N, C-alpha and C positions, 0 to 999 in steps of 0.2 A: 537180441542178446543170445549168443550161441556159445556152445562149449568150445574150448580151445582146440584148434585143429593143427595137425602137423602133416607133413608130406607122407603119402602112403597110407596103408591100412593100419588101423589100430591093432597093436599086437595083443595076444592073450594076456601077457603079463601086465601091460598097461591098462587093459580093460579091468583086470583084477584089482590093480592099484586104485583105479578110479572108483570102482564099486566100493572098495573099503573106505575110501575117503568120504564118499556119500553116506555110507552107513554110520561112520563115526560122526560126521557133521550132523546127521539127523539126531543122534543121541545127545550131542552137546547142545544143539540148538533147542531141543525139547527141554533139556534140563535148565539151561541158563537164559535162553531167549536170544534171538538175533539182535545184534548190536552190542551184546555183552560178551561175545565170543571172538577170540583172535585166531588168526591163521595158525599160530603156534599151538593153540589148544586143540584145534582140529587135527593137526599133524601128530601131536602127542597121543591123542585118543586112537588114531589109526595106526600109529607105530611107524610113521614115515617122516622124512625130512621135508623142509620147506621146498627143496628142489623138486621132490616128487609132487608136491602140491602144485607148484607153478608149471610143471610139465603137463598138467591136466586142466588147470583153471587159472585165469588171470586174477581173480579176486574172489572174496567171499560172496559177493553179489552173484557172480556167475555160477558158483557152486550152488548157492541157494536156489537159483532158478532151475538148474539141472535137477536138483532134488525135487522141486515142485513138479516139474514135468514128469519125472519118474513116478511119483505118487499119483498124479492126475491121470497118467496113462493106465495105472493099475485100476483106479476107480472106473475109468471108461470101459476097460475090458470086463470088469465085474458086471457093470450095468448092461453092456451089450450081450454078454453071455446069458444073463437072466432074461432079457427081452427076446433073445433069439429062439427061446424054447417054445414060444407060442406061434400060432399060425398067422395067416395073412390078415385075419380079422381078430386082433387080440382083445382079450377081456381085460379092461383097465384095472379093476380091483385085483384080479389074479396077478397081473404084471406088477402092480404095486407091492403085493406080498413078496414076490420073488426078489424084487430089487431091494426092499428093506431087509430081507434076510441076509443078503450077501454084501451089501454096501459097506465099504470101509468106514467104520466109526471109531477109529483109534484115537484116543484122547491126545497122545503125544503128537500125532500127525496134525490134529486140529490146532494144537498150540503152535506148531511150526507154521501152519498155513495162516493162522491169525497174525503171527509176526510178519509173514510175508505180505499180507494185506496192508498192514500199517506201514511197512517199508515202501510198498508200491504207492501208497497214498502220498508219500513225500518225494517220490521220484517219477516224473512224468513218463520217462522212457519205460520203466518197469511197469507203470500203471497201464500204458498202452498195450504191452504184451499180455498182461493179466486180463485186460478187457477183451482182447482177441480170443484168449482161451475160453473165457466165460461165454462169449458169443458163439463159439463153436459148440460148446456144450448145450446151449439153449437151442441151437439149430438142430442138433441131433435129437433132443427131446421133442421139439416141435414136429420133426419128421415122423417120429414114432406115434405121436398123438394124432397126427393127420391120418395115419393108417387105421387108428382105433376109432375114429369118429363114427364110422358106419355101424360099429358094434355098441358103443357106449357114448351117448351124447355128452358133450362138454357143457358145463353151465354157461348160460348166455352172458353172465356178468363178466366172464373172462375175455369176452370179445372173440378171439380166434386162437389158433394153436400157438401162435407166438406169445400171446398174452398168458396162455396156460403154462407155457414153458418158463416164462418169467416167474410165475407163481410157484412152480415146482422148485426152482433154484432158491427163491426166497424162503420157502418152507424149510429146505435143507439147511440154509444158512441159519435160520432161527433155531431149529432143533439142535444143531451142533453148537451154537452159542450157549444154549442151556446146558448141554452135555459138558462143556468146559467147566461149568460152575458146580453142577450137582454130581458129576461122574457116574451117572446111572445109565449105562449103555443099553441095558435091557429095556428100560423105560423109553429111552430115546428111539429105539427101533419101533416100539409100539406106537408112540406118539407120532413119529414120522409117517408110519403107515396110515394111521387114522386121519392125519392132516391131509396127506396127498389124496386119499380116497374122497374126503369131503370136498377138496378143491376140484377134483377131476370128474366127480359124479355127484349124484344127489345125496350120497353118503349112506344110502339105505342098503347097498349091495354088499357091504363089508360083512364078513362072517366072523 
């Protein structure tokens, strides 16, 4: 599933229109939920016609996935920047601290992402794409953990770095689900840091 393409390079004006549609869709999806929003509502929120919408996207599904990719890329950049500041033998607890400080924990985004997850569960094609994204995320985490093993040993119960990466993603999913309900971002960051440190070390090194 890819964004609609036309001949030639995307113009600055079209890129601006596309960005505005994505921003408007994000706000409307967060407020109403995917499945309860029409193309007309997205266009009205962005201040564009249906023609402008269809020159950028074939459907709300396509727009939704473009939005998901946009936000997922932002999270990946935040995590990569946080982890890039350590050396070749990173300290896992310190890396956890940096990641949890910068990680996007925006409740509106989590609402949109949860809607997307439910939508993907009912659409095999979308589900495959989402699974591919989550697999790439786990591979990136596993690669980083593999480089950290010489500095901080991973608990044997996790098996290997791939198992640890699965645990990290599961911890994030669990903490963000709780955040959707209690709306406590500060507590979510603290709890995520504690949980990741407990998973990836013996838990005694967290300050």
